[in-house]
C-alpha positions, -999 to +999 in steps of 0.1 A: -010-153+259-007-119+240+020-100+255+004-070+272-032-080+258-044-053+285-035-025+261-042-041+224-059-022+213-047+010+221-030+030+200+004+029+207+040+041+184+058+031+220+059-009+210+089-029+209+103-049+189+098-083+214+060-073+219+056-075+182+079-108+181+057-123+204+023-111+189+036-127+158+040-162+167+005-164+186-016-193+177-032-188+147-068-181+159-056-159+186-036-136+165-065-138+143-095-132+171-075-102+187-072-091+149-106-093+141-117-080+177-101-048+174-108-049+141-142-046+153-138-012+173-125+011+150-140-008+118-174-023+104-162-055+101-177-063+063-170-027+047-139-023+025-123+012+012-119+004-028-091+026-047-082+020-080-042+030-092-032+041-130+003+047-138+002+082-150+043+078-164+055+045-174+090+027-168+128+045-177+131+044-136+169+050-131+162+031-092+174-004-094+145-022-070+149-059-080+112-066-075+103-035-103+098-046-137+098-002-148+133-002-140+157+010-168+180-015-155+157-049-165+147-060-197+110-072-187+100-063-223+073-029-207+067-005-231+083+030-216+052+059-219+056+097-213+033+114-183+001+115-194-019+144-197-044+154-170-076+151-191-072+115-198-058+106-157-091+133-154-114+110-175-101+076-164-109+087-128-140+096-134-144+056-147-130+046-117-155+061-098-182+047-116-167+015-109-175+025-074-136+034-064-138+061-036-098+071-039-078+075-072-041+069-072-018+082-092+020+062-101+051+078-120+081+059-119+100+082-108+129+088-087+119+118-074+101+143-102+112+172-114+093+208-104+078+211-144+060+172-134+050+185-102+028+206-122+011+187-141+005+160-114-008+189-092-032+196-121-043+158-124-048+166-080-065+193-088-093+177-116-095+142-098-106+161-067-130+182-084-146+146-095-156+140-056-130+114-049-101+111-024-066+119-043-038+098-038+003+099-058+029+081-059+064+100-076+094+085-055+108+111-035+099+142-024+113+172-007+097+200+017+089+221-011+070+195-036+052+178-006+033+212+002+029+218-033+006+194-040-007+198-006-022+232-022-036+211-050-055+193-028-036+155-022-049+133+002-027+106+007+009+103-009+019+067-008+059+061-002+062+021+004+094+014+031+091-022+012+110-039+040+134-041+070+158-021+072+182-052+073+173-064+047+168-033+023+204-036+010+194-071-003+165-053-026+177-018-032+209+003-037+199+030-052+187+052-023+189+049+012+162+032+038+169+071+055+159+085+022+123+068+021+120+085+060+128+113+048+102+115+022+074+102+042+083+129+067+083+158+045+048+145+036+039+140+072+049+181+077+030+190+052-004+180+065-009+150+037-017+115+051+011+090+047+005+058+029+035+035+041+033-004+035+055-031+023+061-059+003+060-100+012+078-127-005+114-110-013+140-136+001+129-118+033+129-137+070+099-138+094+125-113+114+126-087+084+086-093+085+083-082+122+102-058+118+091-039+088+056-037+107+077-023+138+088+006+120+056+014+104+038+010+137+068+031+159+058+064+134+040+088+154+010+087+139+013+057+118+001+059+089-033+063+077-035+038+051-008+007+052-005-015+015+003-046+024+013-063-010+028-099-022+055-099-047+045-104-077+076-122-100+080-105-138+105-124-156+133-101-165+140-085-121+162-101-101+135-113-080+118-139-106+122-172-095+117-159-058+107-191-036+064-184-029+054-169+004+035-197+029-003-178+023-008-182+063+020-165+068+010-133+046-024-135+070-008-135+094+009-101+088-022-087+081-035-096+113-006-084+131+001-044+106-041-046+121-033-051+158-008-030+158-023+004+136-053-002+147-067+028+129-056+023+097-069+007+065-049-019+058-048-028+021-048-060+007-023-047-020-005-066-052-003-102-053-046-105-056-040-119-091-027-153-072-044-155-042-077-177-035-109-166-032-098-185+008-069-162+013-081-133+002-111-139+030-091-150+057-072-117+049-103-101+053-109-115+084-077-107+094-079-070+095-079-060+055-101-033+049-093-018+016-081-033-020-067-021-052-096-025-077-092-025-114-080-048-139-040-035-137-015-022-108+007+002-131+021-025-152+011-061-129-025-079-131-049-077-106-083-092-100-111-078-123-140-060-107-161-085-120-142-112-097-145-088-067-178-082-067-181-119-066-160-123-038-177-096-023-212-107-024-201-146-010-184-127+023-212-103+023-187-071+022-198-040+005-177-013-013-172+017+015-193+048+009-171+076-002-183+101+029-168+072+051-136+070+034-104+083+053 
């Protein structure tokens, strides 16, 4: 039986780590049943929010994130690209909207943006918002002043992932601390921007790290509005190339656990979908995932093409969430 079963589905930030561990350990069918039941209380189970992600500045990042081909420390053959101009970004956003996306995410490989760069990003945000799209950015660490600048430009969401548990974090990144990430999340929240925060699975962490990551997210108050769950995309030249792949059933368990712990969040099936079977993705949707990244590329790594996603949606009876209902 699930711990505190009578409270499942409540919006709460007082989860104990023991409760989260017990939920994760439930028989698979029971875990999925709880997740699907909670999902139906808060969402239409056959609607999926669709986002498109564009790399607006690629490569030459000074950080040492062990999974990232954009780090200047690793030789991955990635071509560096300077910050795109606003007109080009807005045209890409217009194309994304025409393809069915309701949220447009802009990512830049920075440790933290310089103020002059933020002026350019603010112009992009304003232009994309004028198209009727929700706006999202991931630019590295932000100060409170920078977060307010983005809010004033019309930014709806800011993505800043915790990546993994605090205990395992030092095995993946040494150039910024876990607290640095939490401080950026606090600056974003204080500025009135919706928080998009999740992690990456399959980096060599163990079950306790995955559970601890979700416990950290679920004890934020309020919860992140968007929770991306990524499967490691292994890139030759990065330290994590050759890491043993994660069991697909464990990945689905984490999706279900995220749905139970954060009932109103959009749980996004993010990086790594190219290596997932249709059946695995279907289980993720059943477990409570209700958002995807849409388009052939996620920053620098591959993603299923839109035709494949439309075909899978058709087989599952899933529809993209209309713009007016996304959030």
